N, C-alpha and C positions, 0 to 999 in steps of 0.2 A: 624264834626257833630255827628258822631257815638260816639265819646268820651263823648260829653256832655249828650247824651241819656243814655249811660251806667253809667255815674257819677250820673245823677239824679235818675236812678233806684237804684243805690247803696245807696245813701244818701237822699232818698225821704223825710224821716223824721228820725232824729237820734233816737227818742224814740217813741214808740207807745202810745196809750191813757193810757195803764195800767202801763207805766213807764219802760217797758222792752225795750232793744235795738231793732232796726228794723232788718230786714233780711239782708240788705246789710252789716251792721257792723258785723254780725255773720259769713259772708261768708269767709273772709280772715283768721281768726284764724282757721277755720276748714281745709282750704287748707294748711295752714302753719303746722298744726299738722300732716297732711297726709305726707308732705314732710319730716318733722323731724323724724317721726316714721318709715319711709321706708315701708309703706304698699301701695298696689297698688290700681287700680281702683275698683276692686270688693268690698273690704271692705269699700271704700269711698262711693260707691253707696249704700251699705247696711246701713251705718250710716246715709246717706242722707235720705233714706227711713224712718228710725226710727225718725229722726228729723221732717220729713214731717208729721208724725202722731201726733207729739206733738204740732206743731205750728197751729195757726188758718188757716182756709181754704183759706183765701185771701192773704197768704204770697207770696213773690216773690223769695224765695230761690230756686236756681236750684236743680233739683232732681237727677242729676248724675254728674259725673266728667267732661264729655264732655261739658255740658252746663255751668258748673262753669268756666272751662278754657276759653270758648268762651266769657263769660262776662268779665273776667279779661283781656283778650287780647284786648278788645275794649277800655279799659282804656288807651291804647297806651303808656305803659311804656316799651320800648324795652330793652331787655337784650342781652348781648354779651357773647357767650360761649368762654372761654379761657382754653386751655389744661394746666394742671399743673402736676408736678411730683407727683408720688403716695405717696411720703414721705413729700410733702409740701415744698420742697427745693426751687423750682423756678417755674415761669410761662413761658410757651412756647408762647411768645408774642413778637411782633415787630421783632427785629433782630433774636430772638431765635425760631421763629415759625417753622422752618424746622429741628430743631435738633431732632435726634433719641434717644439720651441719655441725662440724666441730667448732667449739668456741675459740680454739687457739689457731688452727691452721685453715679453717674454712672448707675442709674436704667434706664431701657427702658421706653420710654415715651408712647409707644403704645402696645396694646395686640398683641400677635402673630396672623398673618392672617391664617385662616383655609385653608388647602391644597385644599379643594374642590372649593374654591372661591378665587383664587389668585389675581383677579382684584378687590376684595372687598375694601371697604373704611376702612382706619385705625381707630381703636377704641382706644381712650385714656384711660388710667387707671383712671384718675381723671379729673373733669371739674369744673372750677370756673365760676359761672354766675355773670357777672358784670352788675349792674344797675347804670346808670349814675345819680348821685345826681343832676347834673345841670338841667336836664330835669324836675325832680320832683319839684325843686325850681322855675323854670320858670313857670310851670303850676300853682303852688301855688299862685304866685304873679301876674299872668296874668290878673285876673279880676280887673276891675276898683274899685270895692268896697274894695277889699283887699288893693289896693294901697293907697286909701284914708285913710283907717284905719292905715296903717303904717306911714303915714305922719302927723297924727293927733297931736302927741306930739310936733313935730317941728313947727306946725302952731299955736298952742294954748299955 
């Protein structure tokens, strides 16, 4: 139920009356740029504030990073974090999940644990975030309207 509410808020109308894209379609490129440029929440919140001043007063764009992530989370696309070698040689996954060193280059898979906190969680050097394409496709073709449109050529 929450997924459909978030999706309708995202794509309430693809374009506004003036022909500009709506706020939901603007949200993901902004978050993608934040991720690819490696800047944190502070600059993201600052840019969101600037965009808030430019957009009309009735926009639905979240004004900070926290609310952006909350809205994206409700879309229900789960990601899986998989530890990787810092050189990109291998994934520490399935049978290799407990390896301490890379099978190919011999690099350590985790950062050294700080002496003050010997019971702390191991921190990997690199993480791969896996998004299942199957779930995306299932959600795309779940509505009856989409299914009927996909069968149109076979039926006519």
